[in-house]
C-alpha positions as CSV (number, residue, x, y, z in Angstrom):
1,M,-3.1,-4.7,-17.4
2,Q,-5.5,-4.9,-20.3
3,V,-6.7,-8.4,-21.2
4,P,-8.6,-9.1,-24.5
5,F,-11.9,-10.6,-23.6
6,G,-11.3,-13.1,-26.4
7,L,-8.8,-14.7,-24.0
8,L,-11.6,-15.1,-21.4
9,R,-14.1,-17.8,-21.9
10,G,-17.4,-16.7,-23.4
11,H,-16.4,-13.3,-24.7
12,R,-15.7,-11.7,-28.1
13,A,-12.1,-11.4,-29.2
14,T,-12.4,-7.7,-29.8
15,D,-13.6,-6.8,-26.3
16,T,-11.1,-5.9,-23.5
17,V,-11.2,-5.8,-19.8
18,R,-8.9,-3.8,-17.5
19,V,-7.3,-6.0,-14.8
20,R,-5.7,-4.1,-11.9
21,D,-2.1,-5.2,-11.1
22,P,-3.0,-7.3,-8.1
23,Y,0.3,-7.1,-6.3
24,R,0.4,-3.3,-6.0
25,S,-2.1,-2.9,-3.1
26,V,-2.1,-6.3,-1.4
27,N,0.5,-8.5,0.3
28,E,2.7,-10.9,-1.7
29,E,0.7,-14.0,-0.7
30,E,-2.6,-12.4,-1.8
31,A,-1.0,-11.4,-5.1
32,R,0.3,-14.9,-5.7
33,D,-3.2,-16.3,-4.9
34,T,-4.7,-13.9,-7.4
35,F,-2.3,-14.9,-10.2
36,K,-2.8,-18.6,-9.4
37,T,-6.6,-18.1,-9.5
38,L,-6.4,-16.4,-12.9
39,R,-4.3,-19.2,-14.2
40,N,-6.4,-22.0,-12.7
41,Q,-9.7,-20.5,-14.0
42,Q,-8.0,-20.1,-17.4
43,I,-8.5,-16.4,-17.3
44,A,-6.0,-14.6,-19.6
45,T,-3.7,-17.6,-19.8
46,G,-2.9,-16.6,-23.4
47,C,-1.8,-13.1,-22.3
48,A,1.9,-12.8,-21.8
49,R,1.4,-9.8,-19.4
50,L,-0.1,-12.2,-16.9
51,Y,3.1,-14.2,-16.7
52,H,5.3,-11.1,-16.9
53,D,3.7,-9.4,-14.0
54,W,3.6,-12.6,-11.9
55,A,7.3,-13.3,-12.6
56,Q,8.1,-9.7,-11.7
57,L,6.4,-10.2,-8.3
58,E,8.4,-13.4,-7.7
59,S,11.6,-11.7,-8.8
60,Q,11.0,-8.7,-6.5
61,S,10.4,-11.1,-3.7
62,G,13.7,-12.7,-4.2
63,Q,12.2,-15.9,-5.7
64,L,14.1,-16.1,-8.9
65,G,13.5,-19.8,-9.4
66,K,9.7,-19.2,-9.1
67,A,10.0,-16.3,-11.5
68,V,11.7,-18.5,-14.1
69,S,9.1,-21.2,-13.6
70,V,6.2,-18.7,-14.1
71,L,7.8,-17.5,-17.4
72,K,8.1,-21.1,-18.5
73,K,4.4,-21.6,-17.8
74,G,3.7,-18.6,-20.0
75,I,5.8,-20.1,-22.8
76,S,4.1,-23.5,-22.5
77,E,0.7,-21.8,-22.7
78,R,1.9,-20.0,-25.8
79,A,1.0,-16.6,-24.2
80,Q,1.3,-13.7,-26.6
81,P,1.8,-10.0,-26.1
82,Q,-1.4,-7.9,-26.4
83,E,-1.7,-4.4,-27.7
C-alpha cells in the first residue's frame, strides 16, 4: 500500500511511503497489532486503504462484525482513497 507522507505527521503532502501489506507474511494477531499501531499512532488514518486492508483481514478471518467496525472507523476518520 502506498501512503502519502502528507497523511503522516511531519511530512510533505507530496511525498509517499510504501507500506508492506502486514498480514501477508505474519500471523493474524501480528497483523491486527500492526493495523492497530498504525491507527493509534495516527499513521495513515486518513488513507482508506488502511481500513480496507484491515477489514479484509478481519473478513478473511471470519470476523465480519470486526470488518464492519473497521470500515466504520475509516468512515468516521473521513479516510479518502489515494492515487
